[in-house]
C-alpha positions as CSV (number, residue, x, y, z in Angstrom):
1,Q,22.9,131.8,92.7
2,V,23.7,128.1,93.6
3,H,25.2,126.7,97.0
4,V,26.9,123.3,97.2
5,V,28.2,121.3,100.2
6,E,30.4,118.3,100.1
7,S,30.3,115.6,102.8
8,G,31.7,112.2,103.4
9,G,35.1,112.4,103.0
10,G,37.9,110.8,105.3
11,L,40.4,108.4,105.7
12,V,40.4,104.9,103.9
13,Q,42.4,101.7,103.6
14,P,43.5,100.7,100.0
15,G,40.5,98.4,98.6
16,G,38.0,100.2,100.8
17,S,34.9,102.0,99.7
18,L,33.6,105.5,100.8
19,R,30.4,107.6,99.9
20,L,30.6,111.4,99.1
21,S,27.5,113.4,99.1
22,C,26.9,117.2,97.7
23,A,23.7,118.9,98.4
24,A,22.8,121.9,96.3
25,S,20.6,124.7,97.2
26,G,19.6,128.0,95.6
27,T,18.0,128.9,92.4
28,F,18.2,126.0,90.0
29,F,18.6,126.1,86.1
30,T,16.3,123.5,83.8
31,D,19.6,122.4,82.1
32,N,22.3,121.7,84.5
33,A,24.9,119.4,85.4
34,M,26.5,118.3,88.5
35,G,29.5,116.4,89.2
36,W,32.7,115.5,91.3
37,Y,36.3,117.1,90.5
38,R,39.3,116.3,92.7
39,Q,42.6,117.8,92.9
40,A,45.8,115.8,94.6
41,P,48.9,118.0,95.8
42,G,50.7,119.0,93.2
43,K,48.2,118.3,90.5
44,E,45.7,120.2,88.5
45,R,41.8,119.9,89.3
46,E,40.4,116.8,87.3
47,M,36.9,115.8,86.5
48,V,36.1,112.5,88.0
49,A,32.5,112.1,87.0
50,R,29.4,114.2,86.1
51,I,25.7,113.7,85.7
52,F,23.5,115.9,83.8
53,S,19.7,116.8,84.1
54,G,18.5,114.5,81.8
55,G,20.2,111.5,83.7
56,R,23.3,110.8,81.4
57,T,26.4,110.4,83.2
58,I,30.2,110.5,82.2
59,Y,33.4,109.3,84.1
60,A,36.9,109.9,83.9
61,D,38.9,106.9,82.6
62,S,40.4,106.6,86.3
63,A,36.7,106.2,87.6
64,K,35.1,103.7,85.4
65,G,34.3,100.6,86.9
66,R,35.1,101.8,90.5
67,F,33.2,104.9,91.0
68,T,29.3,105.5,90.7
69,I,27.8,108.7,90.5
70,S,24.0,109.1,91.1
71,R,21.3,111.8,91.9
72,E,18.4,112.1,94.0
73,N,16.4,115.2,92.4
74,A,13.9,115.5,95.2
75,K,17.0,116.0,97.8
76,N,18.8,118.3,95.0
77,T,21.7,115.8,96.2
78,I,24.1,113.8,94.4
79,Y,26.5,111.1,95.4
80,L,29.6,109.3,94.4
81,Q,30.1,105.9,95.7
82,M,33.8,105.2,95.3
83,N,35.1,101.4,95.7
84,S,38.3,99.8,95.4
85,L,39.9,102.6,96.4
86,K,43.7,103.1,95.8
87,P,46.2,105.5,97.1
88,E,46.2,107.7,93.9
89,D,42.7,108.7,94.6
90,T,43.8,110.7,97.4
91,A,42.9,114.3,97.0
92,V,40.4,116.8,97.8
93,Y,37.0,116.0,96.3
94,Y,35.0,119.1,95.0
95,C,31.4,119.2,94.2
96,N,30.2,121.4,91.1
97,Y,27.1,122.6,89.8
98,W,27.0,124.0,86.3
99,G,23.7,125.9,84.7
100,G,25.3,128.0,82.7
101,M,28.0,128.9,85.0
102,D,30.2,126.8,87.6
103,F,29.3,127.1,91.5
104,W,31.8,125.1,93.7
105,G,32.0,123.5,97.0
106,K,34.7,124.1,99.4
107,G,35.7,120.2,99.1
108,T,36.0,117.2,101.2
109,L,39.6,115.4,101.8
110,V,39.6,111.9,100.7
111,T,42.8,109.9,102.2
112,V,43.5,106.4,100.9
113,S,46.4,105.0,103.2
114,S,47.3,101.9,105.0
């Protein structure tokens, strides 16, 4: 069982930056991945960025060039640095841990608005 907790959401103006954090605890799998997903009102949940245990990263097209995912293994924590935020980035952002099965956090709200 893995437990993940997100933090760092909030209100930011268009063009601003925000950093999300996700701390994982529990029994980890050797082959794993952690990532960020988001769900905007009326839309399906979508992948934003993922980082695998070997360090490989993947990004949604909407995140490329603006968002950076990173991992601090000693703290079992991942981060999502979000720059040049747009109103369409407004969503609840969920942290995911995958190790043969998915574990989800409760989400943190990011609102991009002037």
